[in-house]
Biotite code that builds the C-alpha atoms (Angstrom):
import biotite.structure as struc

atoms = struc.array([
    struc.Atom([110.784, 108.277, 90.464], chain_id="A", res_id=1, res_name="MET", atom_name="CA", element="C"),
    struc.Atom([108.864, 107.984, 94.050], chain_id="A", res_id=2, res_name="ARG", atom_name="CA", element="C"),
    struc.Atom([106.810, 105.291, 95.115], chain_id="A", res_id=3, res_name="GLN", atom_name="CA", element="C"),
    struc.Atom([104.473, 104.883, 98.103], chain_id="A", res_id=4, res_name="GLU", atom_name="CA", element="C"),
    struc.Atom([102.353, 102.388, 99.228], chain_id="A", res_id=5, res_name="HIS", atom_name="CA", element="C"),
    struc.Atom([99.200, 102.234, 101.671], chain_id="A", res_id=6, res_name="VAL", atom_name="CA", element="C"),
    struc.Atom([97.000, 99.675, 102.910], chain_id="A", res_id=7, res_name="THR", atom_name="CA", element="C"),
    struc.Atom([93.220, 100.667, 102.974], chain_id="A", res_id=8, res_name="LEU", atom_name="CA", element="C"),
    struc.Atom([91.050, 99.193, 105.252], chain_id="A", res_id=9, res_name="LYS", atom_name="CA", element="C"),
    struc.Atom([86.769, 99.426, 105.096], chain_id="A", res_id=10, res_name="ASN", atom_name="CA", element="C"),
    struc.Atom([87.289, 102.609, 102.679], chain_id="A", res_id=11, res_name="VAL", atom_name="CA", element="C"),
    struc.Atom([84.718, 103.441, 99.644], chain_id="A", res_id=12, res_name="GLU", atom_name="CA", element="C"),
    struc.Atom([86.874, 102.643, 96.898], chain_id="A", res_id=13, res_name="ILE", atom_name="CA", element="C"),
    struc.Atom([85.210, 104.850, 94.209], chain_id="A", res_id=14, res_name="LYS", atom_name="CA", element="C"),
    struc.Atom([84.667, 107.585, 96.012], chain_id="A", res_id=15, res_name="HIS", atom_name="CA", element="C"),
    struc.Atom([88.240, 108.130, 97.393], chain_id="A", res_id=16, res_name="LEU", atom_name="CA", element="C"),
    struc.Atom([89.217, 107.464, 93.386], chain_id="A", res_id=17, res_name="PHE", atom_name="CA", element="C"),
    struc.Atom([86.950, 110.236, 92.194], chain_id="A", res_id=18, res_name="ASP", atom_name="CA", element="C"),
    struc.Atom([88.357, 112.565, 95.179], chain_id="A", res_id=19, res_name="LEU", atom_name="CA", element="C"),
    struc.Atom([92.212, 111.889, 93.926], chain_id="A", res_id=20, res_name="ILE", atom_name="CA", element="C"),
    struc.Atom([91.252, 112.344, 90.164], chain_id="A", res_id=21, res_name="LYS", atom_name="CA", element="C"),
    struc.Atom([89.623, 115.470, 91.223], chain_id="A", res_id=22, res_name="LYS", atom_name="CA", element="C"),
    struc.Atom([92.587, 116.685, 93.198], chain_id="A", res_id=23, res_name="HIS", atom_name="CA", element="C"),
    struc.Atom([94.894, 116.267, 90.178], chain_id="A", res_id=24, res_name="LEU", atom_name="CA", element="C"),
    struc.Atom([92.823, 118.139, 87.935], chain_id="A", res_id=25, res_name="GLN", atom_name="CA", element="C"),
    struc.Atom([92.624, 121.028, 90.617], chain_id="A", res_id=26, res_name="GLU", atom_name="CA", element="C"),
    struc.Atom([96.441, 121.572, 90.344], chain_id="A", res_id=27, res_name="ILE", atom_name="CA", element="C"),
    struc.Atom([95.952, 121.323, 86.990], chain_id="A", res_id=28, res_name="GLU", atom_name="CA", element="C"),
    struc.Atom([97.569, 118.014, 86.069], chain_id="A", res_id=29, res_name="LEU", atom_name="CA", element="C"),
    struc.Atom([96.356, 116.433, 82.670], chain_id="A", res_id=30, res_name="ASP", atom_name="CA", element="C"),
    struc.Atom([94.982, 112.711, 82.942], chain_id="A", res_id=31, res_name="ILE", atom_name="CA", element="C"),
    struc.Atom([96.233, 110.946, 80.751], chain_id="A", res_id=32, res_name="ILE", atom_name="CA", element="C"),
    struc.Atom([94.781, 107.277, 81.405], chain_id="A", res_id=33, res_name="HIS", atom_name="CA", element="C"),
    struc.Atom([92.234, 106.012, 83.537], chain_id="A", res_id=34, res_name="GLU", atom_name="CA", element="C"),
    struc.Atom([90.901, 102.465, 83.959], chain_id="A", res_id=35, res_name="GLU", atom_name="CA", element="C"),
    struc.Atom([88.535, 100.873, 86.441], chain_id="A", res_id=36, res_name="ALA", atom_name="CA", element="C"),
    struc.Atom([87.459, 97.144, 86.811], chain_id="A", res_id=37, res_name="HIS", atom_name="CA", element="C"),
    struc.Atom([86.144, 95.433, 89.663], chain_id="A", res_id=38, res_name="GLU", atom_name="CA", element="C"),
    struc.Atom([88.574, 95.640, 92.439], chain_id="A", res_id=39, res_name="ASN", atom_name="CA", element="C"),
    struc.Atom([91.435, 97.801, 90.040], chain_id="A", res_id=40, res_name="TYR", atom_name="CA", element="C"),
    struc.Atom([91.384, 101.308, 89.582], chain_id="A", res_id=41, res_name="TRP", atom_name="CA", element="C"),
    struc.Atom([94.359, 103.171, 87.889], chain_id="A", res_id=42, res_name="ASN", atom_name="CA", element="C"),
    struc.Atom([94.985, 106.624, 87.118], chain_id="A", res_id=43, res_name="LEU", atom_name="CA", element="C"),
    struc.Atom([97.986, 108.672, 85.315], chain_id="A", res_id=44, res_name="LYS", atom_name="CA", element="C"),
    struc.Atom([98.113, 112.440, 84.923], chain_id="A", res_id=45, res_name="ALA", atom_name="CA", element="C"),
    struc.Atom([100.963, 114.610, 83.991], chain_id="A", res_id=46, res_name="HIS", atom_name="CA", element="C"),
    struc.Atom([101.864, 118.087, 84.099], chain_id="A", res_id=47, res_name="LYS", atom_name="CA", element="C"),
    struc.Atom([104.189, 119.671, 80.970], chain_id="A", res_id=48, res_name="GLY", atom_name="CA", element="C"),
    struc.Atom([104.208, 120.855, 77.543], chain_id="A", res_id=49, res_name="SER", atom_name="CA", element="C"),
    struc.Atom([106.418, 119.687, 74.549], chain_id="A", res_id=50, res_name="LYS", atom_name="CA", element="C"),
    struc.Atom([109.037, 121.779, 75.448], chain_id="A", res_id=51, res_name="GLY", atom_name="CA", element="C"),
    struc.Atom([109.319, 120.370, 79.078], chain_id="A", res_id=52, res_name="SER", atom_name="CA", element="C"),
    struc.Atom([110.003, 117.220, 77.138], chain_id="A", res_id=53, res_name="ILE", atom_name="CA", element="C"),
    struc.Atom([113.344, 118.402, 76.337], chain_id="A", res_id=54, res_name="VAL", atom_name="CA", element="C"),
    struc.Atom([114.550, 119.763, 79.276], chain_id="A", res_id=55, res_name="VAL", atom_name="CA", element="C"),
    struc.Atom([112.917, 116.861, 81.490], chain_id="A", res_id=56, res_name="GLY", atom_name="CA", element="C"),
    struc.Atom([110.635, 119.104, 83.185], chain_id="A", res_id=57, res_name="ASN", atom_name="CA", element="C"),
    struc.Atom([107.015, 116.723, 82.805], chain_id="A", res_id=58, res_name="ILE", atom_name="CA", element="C"),
    struc.Atom([105.581, 115.769, 86.337], chain_id="A", res_id=59, res_name="ARG", atom_name="CA", element="C"),
    struc.Atom([103.981, 112.226, 86.051], chain_id="A", res_id=60, res_name="ASP", atom_name="CA", element="C"),
    struc.Atom([101.633, 111.020, 88.522], chain_id="A", res_id=61, res_name="VAL", atom_name="CA", element="C"),
    struc.Atom([100.277, 107.299, 88.859], chain_id="A", res_id=62, res_name="GLU", atom_name="CA", element="C"),
    struc.Atom([97.580, 105.848, 91.262], chain_id="A", res_id=63, res_name="VAL", atom_name="CA", element="C"),
    struc.Atom([96.785, 102.350, 91.622], chain_id="A", res_id=64, res_name="MET", atom_name="CA", element="C"),
    struc.Atom([94.439, 100.587, 93.861], chain_id="A", res_id=65, res_name="ILE", atom_name="CA", element="C"),
    struc.Atom([93.332, 97.159, 93.692], chain_id="A", res_id=66, res_name="SER", atom_name="CA", element="C"),
    struc.Atom([91.914, 94.558, 96.395], chain_id="A", res_id=67, res_name="GLY", atom_name="CA", element="C"),
    struc.Atom([88.628, 93.007, 97.817], chain_id="A", res_id=68, res_name="SER", atom_name="CA", element="C"),
    struc.Atom([86.237, 92.878, 100.847], chain_id="A", res_id=69, res_name="ARG", atom_name="CA", element="C"),
    struc.Atom([87.494, 95.881, 102.547], chain_id="A", res_id=70, res_name="GLY", atom_name="CA", element="C"),
    struc.Atom([91.014, 95.425, 102.326], chain_id="A", res_id=71, res_name="SER", atom_name="CA", element="C"),
    struc.Atom([92.590, 97.397, 99.274], chain_id="A", res_id=72, res_name="HIS", atom_name="CA", element="C"),
    struc.Atom([96.084, 98.470, 98.177], chain_id="A", res_id=73, res_name="ASP", atom_name="CA", element="C"),
    struc.Atom([96.837, 101.901, 97.178], chain_id="A", res_id=74, res_name="LEU", atom_name="CA", element="C"),
    struc.Atom([100.197, 102.621, 95.123], chain_id="A", res_id=75, res_name="VAL", atom_name="CA", element="C"),
    struc.Atom([101.071, 106.631, 94.458], chain_id="A", res_id=76, res_name="LEU", atom_name="CA", element="C"),
    struc.Atom([103.998, 107.265, 92.122], chain_id="A", res_id=77, res_name="ARG", atom_name="CA", element="C"),
    struc.Atom([105.425, 110.193, 91.257], chain_id="A", res_id=78, res_name="THR", atom_name="CA", element="C"),
    struc.Atom([108.251, 111.686, 89.744], chain_id="A", res_id=79, res_name="GLY", atom_name="CA", element="C"),
    struc.Atom([109.625, 113.294, 86.269], chain_id="A", res_id=80, res_name="ALA", atom_name="CA", element="C"),
    struc.Atom([110.293, 111.508, 83.414], chain_id="A", res_id=81, res_name="TRP", atom_name="CA", element="C"),
    struc.Atom([112.210, 112.781, 80.023], chain_id="A", res_id=82, res_name="GLY", atom_name="CA", element="C"),
    struc.Atom([115.088, 113.640, 82.142], chain_id="A", res_id=83, res_name="LYS", atom_name="CA", element="C"),
    struc.Atom([117.694, 112.497, 80.150], chain_id="A", res_id=84, res_name="ASP", atom_name="CA", element="C"),
    struc.Atom([116.042, 112.371, 76.449], chain_id="A", res_id=85, res_name="ILE", atom_name="CA", element="C"),
    struc.Atom([118.863, 114.688, 75.333], chain_id="A", res_id=86, res_name="ILE", atom_name="CA", element="C"),
    struc.Atom([121.639, 112.270, 76.145], chain_id="A", res_id=87, res_name="ILE", atom_name="CA", element="C"),
])
């Protein structure tokens, strides 16, 4: 799993969140969870089939944005899960 962190200043967060979601869908990831509250947005997506679970080939993406008053933190996590399921 890899994680990146970015601080956003004076960004229209709702618009950015919508663009991220659209991009993930364009690269054929399935949105499996979406949550939005005041000053908090979370999106989880993955790509893979049932057969991919066995060989650990599911790609996983999570985007979290939180903050307030023109200053937000964006955390992007990417990786593969289910890699050691047979063991």
